C-alpha positions, 0 to 999 in steps of 0.5 A: 343774365343780359348777354344770355338774354341777347343769345337766346333771342338771336335773330338768325334769319340774316346770317343763315337760311338753316332753320332749328325743328324741335321734335316732339313726342310722348314717352313712356308713362303716357303723360312725359313729352319729350324732346330734341332738335335738329338743324334743317337746311330751310324753313318747312311748311308741310310735316311730309317735308321733314325727315323721319328721326329716332330716339333711345327708346331704352331710356324712356320706358318704350323699348329694350336696351338690346333693341332700343331705337324707336322712329318718330314720324313727324305729323304736325308743325307749329311755329316755335314761340321759344326760338321764333323766327322760321324755327318750329315745333314738330309734333311726332308719333312713334313707330318700330324700325319695322313701322309698326306703331310702339305700344304707346303710340295712341296717335295711330289708332285715333287717325285711323278712326278719324279718316273712316268716312263715316267719321270724317263726314261728319266733321267732328268738332272738339273743344278741351278744356284743360285744367292743371295745377302749378306746384311750388318746385322744392315742395311740390305744393300748390302755388300760393298756399303756405308751405304745409299749411292750406289757404281759405276754402274755395270760393273766392279764386274760381276767375278771382284776381288780386294777390291773395286768389290768383297765383301764376297769372303771369305763367297763364298768360305767357302760355296764352300768347305762346299758343296762339303765336304757335298757331294753336287754336287756344280759345280762352283761359281762366283761374279755377276753383282750387287756388293754383289751378287754372285751365285753358281751352283748345278749339273748337278744332276738327278730328285729330288736329284737337289731339295734336293741338292739346298735346302741343300746348301741354308741351309749351306750357311745360316748358314755360313753367320750366323757365319760371322754375314751377312745377306743372301737375296735370293729376286729376286730384292733386290735394285730396279732401274738400278741393276741386279735382282737375279734368279735361271736359271734351265738348263734341259735336258732329255735322248732323248735331249742328244742324237742324234736328241736331238735338235728336242726334245728341240724344242718341249719341249720348245713349250710345256713350252711356252703353259704353261708360265703362270702357270709356272711364277705363281710358279717361285718364289715370287716377280719375277715381279720386277725382270723380266721386260725385262731389266737386261738380262731378258725377260718381264714377260708376254713374252715367247720367246727362242732364241740361246745365247740370255740372254733377252730370257725366254729360251736360248739354248746355241750355243753348243747345237745348234752346236751339235744338242743336249744337253740341254736348259736353263729356265731363268725365276725362281726367286732366291726365287723359290722352286726348288721341284717346278720349276724341277718337273713342268719343267719335267711334262710339258715336258714329261707328 
């Protein structure tokens, strides 16, 4: 083990200029991250300096066997917390050999929306609260739960400490630091209401970079859980019954909302979101109906309501925003397994275009 550790941590910088780039993309389910690595001649600072690459789409459910090549375009670069040095993680999106985005490439459409002058000019900020559950590998049951049984009811676990309340903190803290190392704008972590469930927040980040960063943070988290022998779940309701589900509350503001008189702009934006409630819900994650029951700090999936400091609303406006007359609001509808490219661009499109 010691030798293995030494080799994993080998510093290559004094023997070669070459670096390793881990290309990362989203597979056919829309949530399965895939990655493979290649050697580059030297350090790289911009995605445009990176070569395009390809993968076998028939093995990820994204292309037929007889025409299986999918091309990946490098879009965002992060420092690699696993290999360190000048090595990098590269967030990519996927295209056909003819240059058409493949059907599961939601980044392409998001980039179009974010590059519209009406959107770019409003400098949209996002803060995404990603909830997730850590599961015991053999039994797919939450960390810290007795196998086949249940812990005591919810109450002591939210932001809790202690061996009988907090399960998986080593993973959570490793992830926090690894994200900061990578250059992700991770802004915090906390233990959630259901034991074995945690949350990290990414943002405030502008436009499409919020989604790039969230996907990369998910990738890093899954790599860390892989090493720890724990399974990562983004299921919006991992345990049925009287347990909290997992969401990805999305906080949003525009330049106009952050300036004087912003509260009026916020109210208009929320009104627009209300008119498109069904379309948003349809795009906000698989299995969300199991979570949005109207209980456990959610609004019912068929109801759109907003309120100040109301955790049972579809959209929550903070007390501070109301008081200052400007600020941001929180869309509480997205599920933990949502695609941030879809959710962030859709909010921008509905409120700005």
